[in-house]
C-alpha positions as CSV (number, residue, x, y, z in Angstrom):
1,M,17.0,16.1,11.4
2,A,19.9,15.9,9.1
3,R,20.2,18.1,6.0
4,R,20.3,16.9,2.6
5,N,24.0,16.7,2.3
6,Q,23.8,14.2,5.2
7,H,21.3,11.8,3.2
8,S,21.9,9.7,0.1
9,R,19.0,9.5,-2.2
10,E,18.0,6.3,-1.2
11,E,17.8,7.3,2.5
12,L,16.0,10.4,1.6
13,Q,13.5,8.4,-0.2
14,G,13.1,6.0,2.8
15,L,12.5,9.1,5.0
16,A,9.9,10.4,2.7
17,I,8.0,7.2,2.4
18,Q,8.0,6.5,6.1
19,A,6.8,10.2,6.6
20,V,4.0,9.5,4.1
21,R,3.0,6.4,6.0
22,D,3.1,8.2,9.5
23,L,1.1,11.1,8.2
24,V,-1.7,9.1,6.6
25,S,-1.8,7.2,9.7
26,E,-2.2,10.5,11.8
27,N,-4.5,12.5,9.4
28,G,-5.8,10.4,6.4
29,L,-4.8,10.7,2.7
30,E,-7.0,13.6,2.2
31,K,-4.7,16.0,4.1
32,L,-1.3,14.5,2.6
33,S,0.7,16.9,0.5
34,V,4.4,17.0,-0.7
35,R,4.9,20.0,1.5
36,K,3.8,18.4,4.7
37,V,6.1,15.4,3.9
38,A,8.9,17.6,3.3
39,D,8.3,19.6,6.6
40,R,8.1,16.3,8.5
41,I,11.5,15.3,7.6
42,G,13.2,18.8,7.3
43,Y,13.6,19.2,3.8
44,T,12.1,21.4,1.1
45,A,9.1,20.2,-1.1
46,G,11.5,21.2,-4.2
47,M,14.0,18.7,-2.9
48,L,11.5,15.9,-2.8
49,Y,10.6,16.7,-6.4
50,H,14.4,15.5,-7.2
51,V,13.5,12.0,-5.7
52,F,10.0,11.5,-6.5
53,S,8.0,12.7,-9.8
54,N,4.9,14.1,-8.1
55,L,2.7,13.4,-5.0
56,D,1.2,10.1,-7.0
57,D,4.7,8.8,-7.2
58,L,5.4,9.4,-3.4
59,I,2.0,7.6,-2.5
60,L,2.6,4.7,-4.9
61,Q,6.1,4.2,-3.3
62,A,4.5,4.2,0.2
63,N,1.8,1.9,-0.8
64,A,4.4,-0.4,-2.3
65,D,5.8,-0.8,1.3
66,T,2.2,-1.8,2.5
67,L,1.8,-4.2,-0.4
68,S,5.2,-5.9,0.5
69,Q,4.1,-6.0,4.0
70,L,0.8,-7.6,3.4
71,L,2.3,-10.1,1.0
72,E,4.9,-11.2,3.3
73,A,2.6,-11.7,6.1
74,M,0.1,-13.5,3.8
75,T,2.6,-15.8,2.6
76,D,3.8,-17.0,5.9
77,T,2.2,-20.1,5.6
78,A,4.7,-22.9,6.0
79,D,3.4,-26.5,6.7
80,R,-0.3,-25.5,6.0
81,S,-2.7,-27.0,3.6
82,A,-3.9,-24.9,0.6
83,R,-7.3,-24.2,2.7
84,E,-5.5,-23.2,5.8
85,Q,-3.1,-21.0,3.5
86,L,-6.3,-19.1,2.1
87,Q,-7.7,-18.8,5.5
88,H,-4.5,-17.2,6.8
89,M,-4.1,-14.8,3.9
90,A,-7.5,-13.8,4.3
91,A,-7.3,-13.4,8.0
92,V,-4.1,-11.2,7.5
93,Y,-5.8,-9.1,4.9
94,V,-8.9,-8.3,7.0
95,A,-6.8,-7.8,10.1
96,M,-4.5,-5.2,8.3
97,A,-7.8,-3.2,6.9
98,R,-9.0,-3.3,10.6
99,E,-5.8,-2.4,12.4
100,Q,-3.8,-0.2,9.9
101,T,-6.9,1.2,8.1
102,P,-5.4,4.5,6.8
103,L,-2.7,2.6,5.0
104,W,-4.7,-0.3,3.9
105,K,-7.3,2.4,2.4
106,M,-4.5,4.4,0.6
107,V,-3.6,1.3,-1.2
108,F,-7.1,0.6,-2.5
109,M,-8.5,4.0,-2.9
110,H,-5.8,6.4,-4.0
111,Q,-6.7,7.7,-7.4
112,M,-4.0,9.1,-9.8
113,Q,-4.0,12.8,-10.5
114,N,-5.4,13.8,-13.9
115,A,-6.3,10.2,-14.9
116,A,-2.7,9.3,-15.3
117,A,-1.8,5.7,-16.0
118,V,-0.6,3.5,-13.1
119,P,2.9,2.7,-13.6
120,A,3.8,-0.8,-14.7
121,W,6.0,-1.4,-11.9
122,Y,3.2,-0.7,-9.4
123,L,0.8,-3.1,-11.3
124,E,3.1,-6.0,-10.8
125,R,3.1,-5.2,-6.9
126,T,-0.8,-5.6,-7.1
127,A,-0.5,-8.6,-9.3
128,A,1.7,-10.4,-6.9
129,L,-1.0,-10.5,-4.3
130,F,-3.5,-12.2,-6.7
131,A,-0.9,-14.5,-8.2
132,Q,-0.5,-15.8,-4.6
133,V,-4.1,-16.4,-4.0
134,E,-4.5,-18.1,-7.6
135,S,-1.4,-20.4,-7.1
136,T,-2.9,-21.5,-3.6
137,M,-6.2,-22.1,-5.1
138,A,-4.6,-24.1,-8.1
139,Q,-3.8,-26.8,-5.5
140,L,-7.3,-27.4,-5.1
141,A,-8.6,-27.0,-8.7
142,G,-8.8,-30.5,-9.9
143,K,-9.9,-30.3,-13.5
144,Q,-10.5,-26.7,-13.4
145,T,-8.8,-24.8,-16.4
146,P,-6.3,-21.9,-15.7
147,E,-9.0,-19.5,-16.8
148,Q,-11.3,-20.9,-14.2
149,I,-8.8,-20.6,-11.5
150,H,-8.0,-17.1,-12.6
151,L,-11.6,-15.9,-12.2
152,A,-12.1,-17.9,-9.0
153,A,-9.1,-16.3,-7.4
154,R,-10.5,-12.8,-8.1
155,T,-13.9,-14.0,-7.2
156,L,-13.2,-15.2,-3.9
157,W,-10.7,-12.3,-3.2
158,G,-13.3,-9.6,-4.2
159,S,-15.7,-11.1,-1.5
160,V,-12.7,-11.2,0.9
161,H,-12.2,-7.6,0.1
162,G,-15.8,-6.6,0.6
163,I,-15.6,-8.0,4.3
164,A,-12.4,-5.8,4.9
165,V,-14.0,-2.9,3.7
166,L,-16.7,-3.4,6.1
167,A,-14.3,-4.0,8.8
168,A,-12.2,-1.1,7.9
169,D,-15.3,1.2,8.1
170,D,-16.5,-0.4,11.1
171,K,-19.6,-1.2,9.2
172,L,-20.2,-4.8,10.0
173,V,-23.3,-3.9,12.0
174,V,-24.9,-3.7,8.6
175,A,-24.3,-7.4,8.4
176,G,-25.9,-8.1,11.8
177,D,-22.6,-7.4,13.9
178,V,-21.2,-10.4,12.9
179,N,-17.5,-11.2,13.6
180,E,-15.4,-10.6,10.3
181,Q,-13.3,-13.7,11.1
182,A,-16.4,-15.7,11.2
183,M,-17.5,-14.3,7.8
184,I,-14.2,-15.1,6.3
185,E,-14.4,-18.8,7.5
186,S,-17.8,-19.1,6.3
187,L,-17.1,-17.6,2.9
188,L,-14.0,-19.6,2.3
189,Q,-15.6,-22.9,3.4
190,H,-18.8,-22.7,1.3
191,Y,-17.0,-21.2,-1.7
192,L,-14.1,-23.6,-1.8
193,N,-16.3,-26.7,-1.0
194,S,-18.6,-25.7,-4.1
195,W,-15.8,-24.6,-6.3
196,A,-13.7,-27.7,-5.5
197,G,-16.5,-30.1,-5.8
198,K,-16.1,-31.1,-2.3
């Protein structure tokens, strides 16, 4: 591994973020530490503290990568109707929960140390996901107000998230061992039919 004089700050940041993703995929979030990240990339923990504020910062940066990948995949919806877009977004979301469970869980289960505030830049990343759902639902809204669209987008996605949690934890047997994609299709069909007045 190249030493610090062979990596720029940006390169070191990228190496550390990838190391976080790899370590969490291998061992889970609970065993992650700055020292383990530093060991993985051949640097000292002290050097990483010149690039990241703390472990929370490292985790949030890695989560931002996961959110970017998720949003990119969710918005790959060219030439689809609004309902098809929502179906695609939900399928991608649940698939990531099933296939990249540790990284998906890190996004939604990480708690800031000492009840620190989540930085604004990260809240903007998470808001972008809801904004995509909301803008797509607005195409089906008819006479619904912006407030009603806002609430409906979060209600629908909260339900999608619940299915994703069951899929991630392999707990769908609780629901009678129903396929998660069938659950998503049923949820979207019935919720959107009722909400959009179809």
